[in-house]
C-alpha angles and dihedrals in degrees: 000000000000091000091051094048101047130054112247097231124103111220128218097223123198116244122232120200101163091229092125096063136073094199114136097226131011134178138172118196138171106249093213106036095030090226114156109231098177136001139178120182094342093168097043112122109250141173106244098203112189094346079085086080090077091071090040089057093049092053092046094049090050093052108038144017131257095244095051112121119229127199106208125216139191091307087085092065109106132169119259114279094039118121108254141159091220108259125172127210109263093028116141113217138156125255087239094059091044091054092049089048091049093052106033100035091026086231113194087189091057091050092049093048092051092046094053091044092054104030100027089229135034091247091047090054091045088058088055090049092053091048089053091047090053092053089052092053095249093153096166099049134098124177125199102172138020098240106047102241110160116283124157097241097037095104142139141154134249090246091055092046089052088060090050094046093051091052091047090050090060092055107093096196093050092047092048089057096040092049096052115111097200137002136189109223117220117255113256139194089272099036115040097175121084111241128201117223121198125209115256087214100099092196088074105017109126096207110125095233091051099049091094087072095048121119119207096223099038114122108174151275128143146309131206143183134176134150092258096040100040111203121337138177137180104197133177134203135183131200121168109317094340123094119182135188122204119199119195122176131177101019103173096191121120110284087350091278094150093064091071095053090042091052091050091050091050092050093046089051094048099041094046099043103036139048131192115226135181107243092198090070089056103040106025092106094048113125134166126217116204132173114243125211122236099015123167111274091240097047105149092228096044094249096308116129124203114216121201120221111236106227116149119215111262095036099153130201132180114223134178113258090223087059090051088057090049090053091051093049093047096241089115127037136205107237127195115191124188128209128181127214095226143347111311104239130161136282095068121180122219117247094015121126117245104166150342135265121210120204117207136183105197106317094334121102107218102173144009119199140171123259109225127195111247096206145003117277119196124216128242110287093036096087090127089059090055090051092048090050091050095046097044108117116244115262110259114224115229114244115217110220127192111251091230090057090051090052091049091050096047099043094082090051091052092051090048092056090049093050096044097073091045091050091049092052091049090049092053093049093048090044092051093050092047094050092050092052093050092050090051092053092049092051092051091051091052092054091050091047096052100036104121124174119234112226 
């Protein structure tokens, strides 16, 4: 199974040490399996800048629809130098266009308009953001505004933002917006001319002068930059079955140019060195047979119980390609070790959990799953229950028959029961006539036989 699942080649993967960057915090994770492939200062407090807009988008998408119209107010007024999409108080615009403006143009005005529309006030929406962060397990985060402009208590960590980014990556609508290179906003009552917005994410921006930063497998997410945060980016890339998210915070380079080369290096490292596989294709047939104490004397398996390994389809794991080669060559082995919570003693109930199986590749634990009883096992003294279970007739499934077919099948029987009495009467009449004739013949013969002349 291992040979069929993994490619036979052994890859020469590039190494990534992070020594060539001055970024404050860096992470690389698998978007599907959540495995951390690289990290530097993941728990360091950071300012998230406009990467904040990922959680803003999640809250918005959970509380309104794309075609809802919003009339913006004074919340869209920002000082010069702020990143905006160019909204005017009183402008009527759709949630869809606001989301595109928030992601592509990194519009703080779009984020503020959405926040007031959903939460009535900026602080009210920030409360919703913090509630969402809590549900995601972002224990070291606190959000004060929807756009990420510097505020003293607007803080998070790279590890928390990784939790947010993975959730955002699973949202198809959000990723469609975040992965768009350019977008033409719809004319409004305040802006009658269509306007093209380009994505600030240089890994996917289609502008000719930005193509030098493009990455072939990049597919979205969000940038950020403020005086306190320096340059930031949460970027995603997908190749084959592997989806990665790179998180870079606090890049001090001019215009944040180093974040693009750093993101590409992280992706090259991850996509070349690792592969995401579905463990269920490898371990779905895995079962464990264990002797059970005190079974019924007539147990059909002689007191041995088969436990099924609980492994849902789509259970993903990210593994080094070099390790895949080692598995193929036999220098490394896949090991599955079972452990049970207590002594296995009858009776055993079908579908109940009695232990855990741990899957290892080398020294690394890659999965833990429940061990579930595959059948009922009766205890000693309940031999009659085993017999009753064995002798119980199989349940017959009810066949649904078309009423017309029933009528067709029963019509001959109905005619038969109608013809039967008539046939019986005819038989009696014929029989009576036949008997009378025979008697008459017999009588005539007797007379002939005993007819003597008197002389």
